[in-house]
C-alpha positions in Angstrom: -105.9 91.7 -72.0 -106.5 92.1 -68.2 -110.0 90.8 -68.7 -108.7 87.7 -70.5 -106.1 87.0 -67.8 -108.7 87.2 -65.1 -111.2 84.8 -66.8 -111.5 81.1 -66.2 -110.7 78.9 -69.1 -111.8 75.4 -70.0 -109.4 72.5 -70.1 -110.1 72.2 -73.9 -109.3 75.8 -74.5 -106.0 75.5 -72.7 -105.2 72.2 -74.6 -105.9 73.9 -78.0 -103.8 76.9 -77.1 -100.9 74.7 -76.0 -101.2 72.7 -79.2 -101.1 75.9 -81.2 -97.9 77.1 -79.5 -96.2 73.7 -79.9 -97.1 73.5 -83.6 -95.7 77.1 -84.1 -92.4 76.3 -82.4 -91.9 73.0 -84.2 -92.8 74.7 -87.5 -90.0 77.2 -87.0 -87.5 74.5 -86.2 -88.2 72.4 -89.3 -88.6 75.5 -91.5 -84.8 75.4 -91.9 -85.2 72.4 -94.3 -86.3 73.0 -97.8 -88.4 70.3 -99.4 -88.9 69.5 -103.1 -92.6 69.0 -104.1 -94.0 67.9 -107.4 -93.7 70.2 -110.5 -90.4 71.6 -109.2 -92.0 73.5 -106.3 -89.7 74.2 -103.4 -91.1 74.9 -99.9 -90.0 75.0 -96.3 -90.7 71.8 -94.5 -93.0 73.8 -92.2 -95.6 73.5 -94.9 -96.7 70.2 -93.3 -97.6 71.9 -90.0 -98.0 75.6 -90.4 -101.5 75.6 -91.9 -102.7 74.1 -88.6 -101.9 77.4 -86.9 -104.3 79.3 -89.2 -107.0 76.7 -88.7 -106.7 77.0 -85.0 -106.5 80.8 -85.2 -109.9 80.8 -87.0 -111.3 78.4 -84.4 -110.1 80.8 -81.6 -111.6 83.8 -83.4 -114.9 82.1 -84.0 -115.4 80.5 -80.6 -113.3 82.5 -78.2 -113.1 85.9 -79.9 -110.6 88.1 -81.6 -108.6 89.0 -78.5 -108.0 85.4 -77.5 -106.7 84.7 -81.0 -104.3 87.6 -80.8 -103.1 86.5 -77.3 -102.4 82.9 -78.5 -100.3 84.5 -81.3 -98.3 86.5 -78.8 -97.7 83.4 -76.7 -96.5 81.5 -79.7 -94.0 84.3 -80.5 -92.7 84.4 -76.9 -92.2 80.6 -76.8 -90.4 80.8 -80.1 -88.0 83.3 -78.7 -87.4 81.2 -75.6 -86.7 78.1 -77.8 -84.1 80.0 -79.9 -82.4 81.3 -76.7 -82.1 77.8 -75.4 -80.7 76.6 -78.7 -78.1 79.4 -78.7 -77.0 78.6 -75.2 -76.8 74.8 -76.0 -74.7 75.5 -79.1 -72.3 77.8 -77.2 -71.6 75.4 -74.4 -68.4 73.3 -74.7 -68.9 69.8 -76.0 -66.9 66.7 -74.8 -64.3 65.3 -77.2 -66.4 62.2 -77.9 -69.3 64.3 -79.2 -68.8 64.4 -83.0 -71.9 66.2 -84.0 -71.2 69.7 -82.8 -70.9 71.1 -86.4 -74.1 69.4 -87.5 -75.9 70.5 -84.3 -74.9 74.1 -84.9 -75.8 74.1 -88.6 -79.3 72.7 -87.9 -80.2 74.8 -84.9 -77.8 77.7 -85.3 -79.8 79.1 -88.3 -82.9 79.3 -86.2 -82.4 83.0 -85.1 -82.8 84.1 -88.7 -85.8 81.8 -89.1 -87.1 83.2 -85.8 -86.8 86.8 -87.0 -88.5 86.0 -90.3 -91.1 84.0 -88.4 -91.9 86.8 -85.9 -92.4 89.3 -88.7 -94.3 86.9 -91.0 -96.5 85.4 -88.3 -97.3 88.8 -86.7 -98.3 90.4 -90.0 -99.9 87.3 -91.4 -101.9 86.4 -88.3 -102.9 90.0 -87.7 -104.3 90.2 -91.3 -106.0 86.9 -90.8 -107.6 88.0 -87.5 -108.6 91.5 -88.8 -110.3 90.1 -92.0 -112.0 87.4 -89.9 -113.3 89.9 -87.3 -114.6 92.2 -90.0 -116.5 89.4 -91.8 -117.7 88.1 -88.4 -119.6 91.4 -87.7 -122.2 90.4 -90.3 -123.1 87.3 -88.2 -122.0 88.3 -84.8 -124.3 85.9 -83.0 -124.1 82.9 -85.2 -121.6 80.7 -87.1 -123.2 81.5 -90.5 -120.5 82.2 -93.0 -117.7 80.6 -91.1 -116.3 78.7 -94.1 -116.0 81.9 -96.1 -114.4 83.7 -93.2 -111.9 81.0 -92.6 -110.8 80.7 -96.2 -110.7 84.4 -97.2 -109.0 85.5 -94.0 -106.4 82.7 -94.3 -105.7 83.5 -97.9 -105.0 87.2 -97.1 -103.0 86.2 -94.0 -101.0 83.5 -95.8 -100.0 85.9 -98.6 -99.0 88.5 -96.1 -96.9 86.0 -94.1 -95.3 84.6 -97.3 -94.3 88.1 -98.6 -92.5 88.7 -95.4 -91.2 85.3 -94.2 -89.7 83.9 -97.4 -87.4 86.8 -98.4 -86.1 87.3 -94.8 -85.6 83.5 -94.2 -84.2 82.4 -97.5 -82.7 85.4 -99.3 -79.2 84.3 -100.5 -80.0 80.6 -99.7 -82.1 79.9 -102.7 -82.2 81.2 -106.3 -84.3 84.4 -106.7 -86.7 82.8 -109.2 -87.2 79.9 -106.8 -87.8 82.3 -103.9 -90.4 84.2 -106.0 -92.2 81.0 -107.0 -92.2 80.0 -103.3 -93.7 83.3 -102.2 -96.6 82.8 -104.6 -97.1 79.0 -104.3 -96.7 78.7 -100.5 -100.0 80.5 -99.6 -101.8 78.8 -102.4 -100.7 75.4 -101.2 -101.5 76.2 -97.6 -104.9 77.5 -98.3 -105.6 74.5 -100.6 -104.8 72.4 -97.6 -107.2 74.3 -95.5 -110.0 74.0 -98.1 -109.4 70.3 -98.3 -110.0 69.8 -94.6 -112.6 72.6 -94.2 -115.4 70.2 -93.6 -113.4 68.8 -90.6 -112.6 72.3 -89.4 -116.3 73.3 -89.6 -117.3 70.2 -87.7 -114.7 70.8 -85.0 -115.8 74.4 -84.7 -119.4 73.5 -84.1 -118.5 70.8 -81.6 -116.1 73.2 -79.8 -118.8 75.9 -79.7 -121.4 73.5 -78.3 -118.9 72.2 -75.7 -118.1 75.7 -74.5 -121.8 76.8 -74.4 -122.7 73.7 -72.4 -119.8 74.2 -70.0 -120.8 77.8 -69.4 -124.4 76.7 -68.9 -123.4 74.0 -66.4 -121.2 76.6 -64.5 -124.1 79.1 -64.3 -126.5 76.4 -63.0 -124.1 75.5 -60.2 -124.0 79.1 -58.9 
């Protein structure tokens, strides 16, 4: 970690890391809402955003390495904790008599600590599994991007199932029927990975462009020395 903290990073790397953290924080906020999908499938509203974190995690692992991917995950968890602390302080502060939404405000944001705990456990285990599988598969093509598509999908599938097995029971036990919760545990990773498969050509294109950008940036930096 010390080596990472002492390195110079590109503006694009910092932007993508910031975007990753923001998506993670927003996902945990909107995860409080359950949405009804076709065929009677119930999912947390975070389904619309959360797959992006796994896509970015794969990009980080492929271009910047395993350790950077793990560091971004830790940063996301820290910022989630900070967000929940701010929410709790805001809820506990006295409201003026003309503010009529205190109950609604507390209901929407007050359940975030439970979501946060579920998220911390789910994200840590899910993203760890994702990164480990990705890194193991990357060893076969350590100096090239060959096999990126397979690495991205297989690692995400394992990670998403690990995440779902932990996150859904902690976040929604007692808040949704058991059968619905079981179906959600199974369907959530399938839907998320299907989402990733659908946009995989875009992800692969972005990975190649990002890799070329960083290589050219390092080459220009070395030429100036």
